[in-house]
Phi, psi and omega in degrees: 000301184303319186299313180294324181302319180302316180295323180288327182294327179301319179299314181296319181296332180264005182057045179288160172256357176212174183280131180273091180260010180295345181279352182269156181250114180292140176273151182301325182239042181295136177245149182303140182269353188298336180263115180286144173291131178301133182270119176229149179129169180285163172292148176293160176301151181307321180294323179289316177303315179296316181299315182288321176299318177297324178295320176296320178298323178295322178297322176294316179303315180292328178289321181279334181221077188282057174289162178303318180297314180295319180293321177301318180295318181287321180293334177293344177281349181266121179296155178305329181269009184306141174218139172257133179244118181280180185294345178261000179093000179288133182256141175233128183276164187311306185299322179289321177300313182295313181300315180294314182297318180302314181293315187285329180290346177293333183261356186258137173244102182279141178241341179203146179207134179212156175224131176228135186261129171281327182201152173212113181232157179240090181296337172208175187295340184246014183223136172228133177244131184237133166262112187246135171254112183246152177216133175231132180233143178177209179209161175230149174262113181251169179304330181263012177123183181277138180231134175282138182238138175219114182241124176240130181229151168238123184230156169248109186252132178253127178245138178234145175278113182232119180053040176084001180236146175275118181239143178279126181257336181204144172225119178256123175286121176265325178205138177225128172238125184236120181242141172238123181052037178084353181264132179289119179261334178209138174212095185234156179096188181266000000 
């Protein structure tokens, strides 16, 4: 959730009329993310569900209050192999996501952030897949004035247990709606 918001905020800060995805690096075999993998498997144990739910809450905290400490904590949730896949299949790797988000959150003033899960399954003991509906609301100060921002995403997020911590290894954008001053600037995916 948080990661995609950063890319969208840059567009708002620049008063774009469309999403600036030129900052992403296409992978040679990128496949469209719009189709979610059917989720099968048992629910994760309650302690795992709580840990991952707390991680999503931390991303909201960092989005609304992007202090260096909060950003360090949220970026630590991204595995070294983390990749974000947008609705067109374009992949962005962890380091680029972090660099972009750090810069863009400097211009964003968040007022609300939420995550609601459609599903959370554990296909194996070291993997949890979440279908997350996220929303971030706030504003940016652009050269032409202040603009209200509202970003709603539906993602399929994969978490892996690595060295005793749950880290996000992949986030696929299934649907993204990006509004500036109430006007839909982007609505992609299913």
